[in-house]
TIVEX-56374 format. One record per residue (C-alpha): residue number from 1; chain; x, y, z. Coordinates in nm, 3 decimals. Last residue first. Example, Ala and Ser with C-alpha at 12.3 -4.5 7.8 and 13.67 -1.06 7.14 Angstrom:
2
(rec 2; A; (1.367; -0.106; 0.714))
(rec 1; A; (1.230; -0.450; 0.780))
# end
This chain:
152
(rec 152; A; (0.994; 20.646; 1.249))
(rec 151; A; (0.787; 20.394; 1.057))
(rec 150; A; (0.775; 20.255; 0.704))
(rec 149; A; (0.462; 20.048; 0.666))
(rec 148; A; (0.404; 19.713; 0.499))
(rec 147; A; (0.049; 19.593; 0.450))
(rec 146; A; (-0.173; 19.290; 0.454))
(rec 145; A; (-0.531; 19.268; 0.341))
(rec 144; A; (-0.775; 18.974; 0.322))
(rec 143; A; (-1.107; 18.976; 0.134))
(rec 142; A; (-1.414; 18.751; 0.104))
(rec 141; A; (-1.352; 18.563; 0.426))
(rec 140; A; (-1.445; 18.192; 0.413))
(rec 139; A; (-1.283; 18.142; 0.756))
(rec 138; A; (-0.940; 18.167; 0.588))
(rec 137; A; (-0.950; 18.263; 0.219))
(rec 136; A; (-1.064; 18.069; -0.089))
(rec 135; A; (-1.006; 18.041; -0.464))
(rec 134; A; (-0.778; 18.343; -0.486))
(rec 133; A; (-0.775; 18.666; -0.688))
(rec 132; A; (-0.477; 18.890; -0.617))
(rec 131; A; (-0.458; 19.267; -0.594))
(rec 130; A; (-0.097; 19.380; -0.552))
(rec 129; A; (-0.005; 19.727; -0.438))
(rec 128; A; (0.263; 19.996; -0.425))
(rec 127; A; (0.160; 20.280; -0.197))
(rec 126; A; (-0.013; 20.611; -0.143))
(rec 125; A; (-0.071; 20.661; 0.231))
(rec 124; A; (0.219; 20.904; 0.270))
(rec 123; A; (0.045; 21.127; 0.013))
(rec 122; A; (-0.246; 21.172; 0.251))
(rec 121; A; (-0.232; 20.941; 0.555))
(rec 120; A; (-0.598; 20.872; 0.637))
(rec 119; A; (-0.753; 20.948; 0.298))
(rec 118; A; (-0.473; 20.767; 0.110))
(rec 117; A; (-0.513; 20.464; 0.335))
(rec 116; A; (-0.889; 20.466; 0.277))
(rec 115; A; (-0.842; 20.480; -0.102))
(rec 114; A; (-0.600; 20.190; -0.103))
(rec 113; A; (-0.819; 19.954; 0.102))
(rec 112; A; (-1.143; 20.014; -0.090))
(rec 111; A; (-0.938; 20.028; -0.409))
(rec 110; A; (-0.863; 19.658; -0.356))
(rec 109; A; (-1.218; 19.573; -0.467))
(rec 108; A; (-1.164; 19.767; -0.791))
(rec 107; A; (-0.830; 19.590; -0.844))
(rec 106; A; (-0.993; 19.247; -0.789))
(rec 105; A; (-1.242; 19.310; -1.070))
(rec 104; A; (-1.171; 18.995; -1.272))
(rec 103; A; (-1.437; 18.748; -1.152))
(rec 102; A; (-1.470; 18.452; -1.392))
(rec 101; A; (-1.347; 18.182; -1.152))
(rec 100; A; (-1.543; 18.329; -0.860))
(rec 99; A; (-1.314; 18.522; -0.633))
(rec 98; A; (-1.181; 18.532; -0.279))
(rec 97; A; (-0.988; 18.861; -0.301))
(rec 96; A; (-0.639; 18.894; -0.158))
(rec 95; A; (-0.517; 19.251; -0.118))
(rec 94; A; (-0.146; 19.321; -0.078))
(rec 93; A; (-0.044; 19.672; 0.030))
(rec 92; A; (0.302; 19.814; 0.006))
(rec 91; A; (0.493; 20.116; 0.138))
(rec 90; A; (0.252; 20.296; 0.364))
(rec 89; A; (0.463; 20.590; 0.467))
(rec 88; A; (0.606; 20.768; 0.771))
(rec 87; A; (0.386; 20.588; 1.025))
(rec 86; A; (0.476; 20.719; 1.372))
(rec 85; A; (0.158; 20.927; 1.379))
(rec 84; A; (-0.026; 20.593; 1.399))
(rec 83; A; (0.012; 20.566; 1.774))
(rec 82; A; (0.149; 20.310; 2.019))
(rec 81; A; (0.369; 20.155; 1.750))
(rec 80; A; (0.291; 19.782; 1.758))
(rec 79; A; (-0.071; 19.807; 1.873))
(rec 78; A; (-0.116; 20.100; 1.638))
(rec 77; A; (0.005; 19.884; 1.350))
(rec 76; A; (-0.239; 19.606; 1.451))
(rec 75; A; (-0.523; 19.864; 1.462))
(rec 74; A; (-0.410; 19.989; 1.120))
(rec 73; A; (-0.435; 19.632; 0.985))
(rec 72; A; (-0.784; 19.600; 1.135))
(rec 71; A; (-0.887; 19.929; 0.975))
(rec 70; A; (-0.742; 19.801; 0.647))
(rec 69; A; (-0.952; 19.479; 0.670))
(rec 68; A; (-1.266; 19.684; 0.735))
(rec 67; A; (-1.188; 19.894; 0.427))
(rec 66; A; (-1.140; 19.576; 0.220))
(rec 65; A; (-1.483; 19.455; 0.332))
(rec 64; A; (-1.640; 19.781; 0.210))
(rec 63; A; (-1.463; 19.744; -0.125))
(rec 62; A; (-1.596; 19.390; -0.153))
(rec 61; A; (-1.952; 19.506; -0.087))
(rec 60; A; (-1.909; 19.763; -0.367))
(rec 59; A; (-1.764; 19.498; -0.599))
(rec 58; A; (-2.050; 19.256; -0.551))
(rec 57; A; (-2.076; 18.974; -0.301))
(rec 56; A; (-2.198; 18.614; -0.299))
(rec 55; A; (-2.101; 18.498; -0.649))
(rec 54; A; (-1.872; 18.754; -0.818))
(rec 53; A; (-1.674; 18.808; -0.504))
(rec 52; A; (-1.672; 18.500; -0.287))
(rec 51; A; (-1.824; 18.430; 0.052))
(rec 50; A; (-1.832; 18.556; 0.407))
(rec 49; A; (-1.926; 18.882; 0.570))
(rec 48; A; (-1.847; 19.065; 0.894))
(rec 47; A; (-1.630; 18.786; 1.040))
(rec 46; A; (-1.680; 18.800; 1.415))
(rec 45; A; (-1.472; 18.929; 1.708))
(rec 44; A; (-1.629; 19.274; 1.721))
(rec 43; A; (-1.586; 19.324; 1.347))
(rec 42; A; (-1.346; 19.100; 1.155))
(rec 41; A; (-1.292; 19.174; 0.784))
(rec 40; A; (-0.976; 18.964; 0.732))
(rec 39; A; (-0.628; 19.090; 0.819))
(rec 38; A; (-0.314; 18.936; 0.675))
(rec 37; A; (-0.016; 18.976; 0.906))
(rec 36; A; (0.121; 19.326; 0.928))
(rec 35; A; (0.474; 19.410; 0.830))
(rec 34; A; (0.647; 19.698; 1.007))
(rec 33; A; (0.949; 19.856; 0.844))
(rec 32; A; (1.210; 20.094; 0.992))
(rec 31; A; (1.439; 19.815; 1.111))
(rec 30; A; (1.245; 19.492; 1.121))
(rec 29; A; (0.908; 19.500; 1.289))
(rec 28; A; (0.669; 19.207; 1.282))
(rec 27; A; (0.297; 19.246; 1.323))
(rec 26; A; (-0.009; 19.036; 1.422))
(rec 25; A; (0.219; 18.749; 1.526))
(rec 24; A; (0.167; 18.392; 1.404))
(rec 23; A; (0.047; 18.050; 1.519))
(rec 22; A; (-0.323; 18.077; 1.433))
(rec 21; A; (-0.637; 18.281; 1.490))
(rec 20; A; (-0.437; 18.592; 1.581))
(rec 19; A; (-0.623; 18.838; 1.804))
(rec 18; A; (-0.770; 19.131; 1.614))
(rec 17; A; (-0.635; 19.468; 1.731))
(rec 16; A; (-0.906; 19.678; 1.901))
(rec 15; A; (-1.105; 19.867; 1.643))
(rec 14; A; (-1.033; 20.205; 1.485))
(rec 13; A; (-1.378; 20.353; 1.435))
(rec 12; A; (-1.483; 20.500; 1.103))
(rec 11; A; (-1.678; 20.813; 1.015))
(rec 10; A; (-1.412; 20.985; 0.803))
(rec 9; A; (-1.355; 21.228; 1.088))
(rec 8; A; (-1.287; 20.930; 1.316))
(rec 7; A; (-1.020; 20.794; 1.084))
(rec 6; A; (-0.873; 21.144; 1.055))
(rec 5; A; (-0.851; 21.169; 1.433))
(rec 4; A; (-0.660; 20.838; 1.447))
(rec 3; A; (-0.431; 20.955; 1.165))
(rec 2; A; (-0.352; 21.266; 1.375))
(rec 1; A; (-0.471; 21.607; 1.270))
# end
């Protein structure tokens, strides 16, 4: 089963790659690594939700937003590679969480991204990760995800 088929089996749709909203590229490849730019939870050209975790959104909503971000990152990867079967391993994931000052559950929010990658790629989807609380994200997004993939 291809990663794209697995995504569908899980009930998700791989979107079209999100167009950059600034002066950057969606992906950069160097050697066997592809870096994605940070992806916010865009659906059909619009931010799915806005706000901060711990004020406007709860952990479950944050996890769902992180999944949308990962799907956008995978769409960017597919745009670079042609198909996701070329991904050998997800190496690193960084999840930024717009957080209230007393919100400390960034790792639980980030699990939305990590768990989906493991479901799609199996053991090759297990990765190193950082989950970082921040005061604000672009467009008032609640979550932003970037990843590094080893490709063949």
